[in-house]
FILUM-339332 format. One line per 2 residues: number of its first residue (from 1); for each residue z, y, x of C-alpha. Coordinates in nm, 2 decimals, padded with zeros to 4 digits, always signed. Example, Ala and Ser with C-alpha at 12.3 -4.5 7.8 and 13.67 -1.06 7.14 Angstrom:
FILUM-339332
1> +00.78 -00.45 +01.23  +00.71 -00.11 +01.37
***
This chain:
FILUM-339332
1> -04.82 -00.07 +00.91  -05.10 -00.09 +01.16
3> -05.04 -00.40 +01.48  -04.91 -00.13 +01.80
5> -04.88 -00.26 +02.11  -04.53 -00.02 +02.17
7> -04.26 +00.08 +01.92  -04.25 +00.46 +01.94
9> -03.90 +00.61 +02.10  -03.77 +00.90 +01.97
11> -03.62 +01.01 +02.29  -04.02 +01.07 +02.40
13> -04.03 +01.31 +02.12  -04.05 +01.60 +02.33
15> -04.35 +01.89 +02.26  -04.54 +02.11 +02.51
17> -04.53 +02.50 +02.49  -04.87 +02.67 +02.53
19> -04.76 +02.81 +02.85  -04.74 +02.47 +03.00
21> -05.09 +02.39 +02.93  -05.26 +02.71 +03.06
23> -05.24 +02.63 +03.45  -05.51 +02.34 +03.39
25> -05.76 +02.56 +03.23  -05.94 +02.68 +03.54
27> -05.97 +02.31 +03.67  -06.16 +02.21 +03.38
29> -06.56 +02.29 +03.32  -06.67 +02.45 +03.01
31> -06.84 +02.25 +02.77  -06.65 +01.91 +02.86
33> -06.50 +01.71 +02.59  -06.14 +01.65 +02.64
35> -05.92 +01.31 +02.47  -05.59 +01.35 +02.42
37> -05.45 +01.04 +02.34  -05.08 +01.15 +02.24
39> -05.15 +01.42 +01.99  -05.18 +01.50 +01.64
41> -05.38 +01.77 +01.49  -05.09 +02.06 +01.56
43> -05.07 +01.96 +01.89  -05.05 +02.24 +02.17
45> -05.29 +02.07 +02.38  -05.53 +02.03 +02.09
47> -05.50 +02.40 +02.01  -05.52 +02.54 +02.33
49> -05.84 +02.36 +02.43  -06.00 +02.46 +02.12
51> -05.91 +02.80 +02.17  -06.06 +02.78 +02.51
53> -06.41 +02.64 +02.38  -06.36 +02.28 +02.47
55> -06.46 +01.98 +02.27  -06.13 +01.82 +02.14
57> -06.09 +01.46 +02.06  -05.73 +01.38 +01.96
59> -05.56 +01.07 +01.83  -05.20 +00.95 +01.79
61> -05.00 +00.60 +01.67  -04.87 +00.74 +01.38
63> -05.26 +00.76 +01.28  -05.33 +00.42 +01.40
65> -05.43 +00.46 +01.71  -05.27 +00.30 +01.96
67> -05.37 +00.40 +02.33  -05.33 +00.06 +02.46
69> -05.57 -00.05 +02.18  -05.82 +00.25 +02.10
71> -06.04 +00.46 +02.30  -06.26 +00.70 +02.13
73> -06.65 +00.59 +02.03  -06.74 +00.94 +02.16
75> -06.85 +01.05 +02.48  -06.53 +01.23 +02.62
77> -06.50 +01.34 +03.01  -06.13 +01.38 +03.00
79> -05.79 +01.26 +02.91  -05.51 +01.49 +02.85
81> -05.17 +01.50 +02.73  -04.79 +01.47 +02.72
83> -04.73 +01.08 +02.70  -04.42 +00.91 +02.62
85> -04.23 +00.91 +02.93  -04.07 +00.56 +02.89
87> -04.43 +00.41 +02.86  -04.55 +00.58 +03.21
89> -04.64 +00.29 +03.41  -04.83 +00.11 +03.14
91> -05.01 +00.44 +03.02  -05.10 +00.47 +03.42
93> -05.18 +00.17 +03.44  -05.46 +00.19 +03.16
95> -05.56 +00.53 +03.26  -05.65 +00.39 +03.62
97> -05.84 +00.09 +03.41  -06.05 +00.34 +03.20
99> -06.17 +00.50 +03.52  -06.19 +00.86 +03.34
101> -06.03 +01.22 +03.47  -05.68 +01.24 +03.33
103> -05.39 +01.45 +03.36  -05.09 +01.39 +03.24
105> -04.75 +01.60 +03.18  -04.49 +01.35 +03.32
107> -04.12 +01.37 +03.45  -04.13 +01.36 +03.79
109> -03.84 +01.17 +03.85  -03.85 +00.80 +03.99
111> -04.24 +00.85 +04.02  -04.24 +00.60 +04.32
113> -03.96 +00.41 +04.20  -04.10 +00.10 +04.08
115> -04.34 -00.14 +04.26  -04.59 -00.10 +03.97
117> -04.60 +00.27 +04.00  -04.62 +00.23 +04.39
119> -04.93 +00.03 +04.41  -05.11 +00.19 +04.10
121> -05.06 +00.55 +04.32  -05.09 +00.35 +04.63
123> -05.41 +00.21 +04.54  -05.59 +00.48 +04.33
125> -05.69 +00.83 +04.39  -05.44 +01.09 +04.22
127> -05.33 +01.44 +04.26  -05.01 +01.63 +04.16
129> -04.97 +02.02 +04.00  -04.58 +02.14 +04.06
131> -04.45 +02.42 +03.89  -04.22 +02.69 +04.01
133> -04.00 +02.61 +03.78  -03.91 +02.36 +03.49
135> -04.13 +02.34 +03.16  -03.93 +02.42 +02.88
137> -04.02 +02.18 +02.54  -03.98 +02.13 +02.20
139> -03.81 +01.88 +02.02  -03.74 +01.86 +01.62
141> -03.88 +02.21 +01.63  -03.61 +02.36 +01.78
143> -03.67 +02.52 +02.19  -03.53 +02.27 +02.43
145> -03.48 +02.56 +02.69  -03.36 +02.38 +03.06
147> -03.45 +02.03 +03.03  -03.24 +01.81 +03.25
149> -03.56 +01.71 +03.43  -03.88 +01.86 +03.60
151> -04.20 +01.79 +03.44  -04.58 +01.78 +03.67
153> -04.92 +01.69 +03.60  -04.97 +01.36 +03.75
155> -05.37 +01.37 +03.75  -05.68 +01.18 +03.91
157> -06.04 +01.35 +03.99  -05.92 +01.68 +03.82
159> -05.75 +01.89 +04.11  -05.91 +01.98 +04.41
161> -05.64 +01.89 +04.68  -05.40 +01.63 +04.65
163> -05.13 +01.85 +04.56  -05.16 +02.20 +04.40
165> -04.87 +02.46 +04.32  -04.92 +02.68 +04.00
167> -04.70 +02.93 +03.85  -04.59 +02.93 +03.52
169> -04.60 +03.21 +03.33  -04.35 +03.15 +03.04
171> -04.39 +03.50 +02.85
***
């Protein structure tokens, strides 16, 4: 078993649906390379970005590519994914250290509740994409409609304004 910096938490296994990725497309230049650091080949992030003509690099802890220890050797322009919520503070810290534009689909509850996250966000440029409704996810192959949390994209150097409002088309 590879040496990982974190243990995978089964509570973090919420898979993103296609419609939740589409609002990002208009903010990403064509011919960009996107690193999806928490994604396997069958990830909707990987599928959607490939469908729209982006080059995609994906990695996942289960394939020995620990986000805290791994960075692709290939040049990439953006880091985009749905990260493990339980590790969002450490993930945000690493994202800001990497100094690449990013968009992470995260739970907005308690975003500023820790001193560490408050410092990270107050000392770094970030934007937030807010949606008109909650995003539904998949878990264990089942639709998780009506999840008890609201998701946002926390971004850095992607959106044109600090707050962008988007309507989700769930059809």
